[in-house]
C-alpha positions in Angstrom: 53.0 56.8 -60.6 56.5 56.3 -62.1 59.0 54.2 -60.4 61.2 56.3 -58.0 64.5 54.3 -58.7 64.2 54.0 -62.5 67.8 52.9 -62.8 67.8 50.5 -59.9 70.8 52.0 -58.3 69.4 51.5 -54.8 69.5 47.8 -55.2 73.3 48.0 -54.6 72.7 49.8 -51.3 75.1 52.6 -51.7 73.8 54.5 -48.4 74.6 53.5 -45.0 74.6 55.0 -41.7 76.4 55.0 -38.4 75.4 55.9 -34.9 78.1 57.2 -32.6 77.9 57.0 -28.7 76.6 60.6 -28.4 73.7 59.9 -30.7 75.3 61.6 -33.7 74.4 59.8 -36.9 76.8 59.7 -39.8 75.3 59.2 -43.4 77.6 57.6 -45.9 77.5 57.2 -49.6 79.8 54.5 -50.9 81.7 54.4 -47.9 82.2 58.2 -47.7 80.6 60.5 -45.1 78.1 63.0 -46.8 76.1 64.3 -43.9 75.8 64.3 -40.1 72.7 64.5 -37.9 72.4 65.6 -34.3 69.7 66.2 -31.8 66.2 66.3 -33.2 67.2 65.6 -36.7 68.9 62.4 -35.5 65.7 61.4 -33.6 63.4 61.9 -36.4 65.8 60.0 -38.7 65.8 57.0 -36.3 62.1 57.0 -36.1 61.8 56.9 -40.0 64.4 54.1 -40.2 62.6 52.0 -37.4 59.2 52.4 -39.3 60.8 51.3 -42.7 59.6 47.9 -44.0 62.5 46.8 -46.2 66.0 47.7 -47.1 64.7 49.4 -50.3 62.7 51.8 -48.2 65.6 52.5 -45.9 67.7 53.3 -49.0 65.0 55.8 -50.0 65.0 57.6 -46.9 68.8 57.9 -46.7 68.9 59.3 -50.4 66.2 61.8 -49.4 68.0 63.0 -46.3 71.2 63.3 -48.0 69.8 65.6 -50.5 70.8 66.3 -54.0 74.5 66.2 -53.5 75.5 64.4 -56.7 73.6 66.1 -59.7 75.6 64.5 -62.6 76.4 67.9 -64.3 79.9 68.1 -62.9 81.4 67.5 -66.4 79.4 70.4 -67.9 80.7 72.8 -65.3 84.4 72.1 -65.9 83.7 72.6 -69.6 82.2 76.1 -69.1 85.5 77.3 -67.6 87.5 76.8 -70.8 88.1 79.7 -73.2 86.9 79.5 -76.7 88.8 81.4 -79.4 
């Protein structure tokens, strides 16, 4: 099996989470909120986090839950909008 974090980006721990008083969970990437969990989703998340064995596994769980919000192709999309002669 290939390593999941090939470029070791999760070693810097870019993901974090906060729990509000009403059991709402805010997921952050580099200090910016990218997702919010409530209800059953929040409970499932906390179960996964509590079962995690180390910080690397916590980062993998957070990366998986936040989804593919940063694809790396933003530069390509902007160049497609230009008109060519």
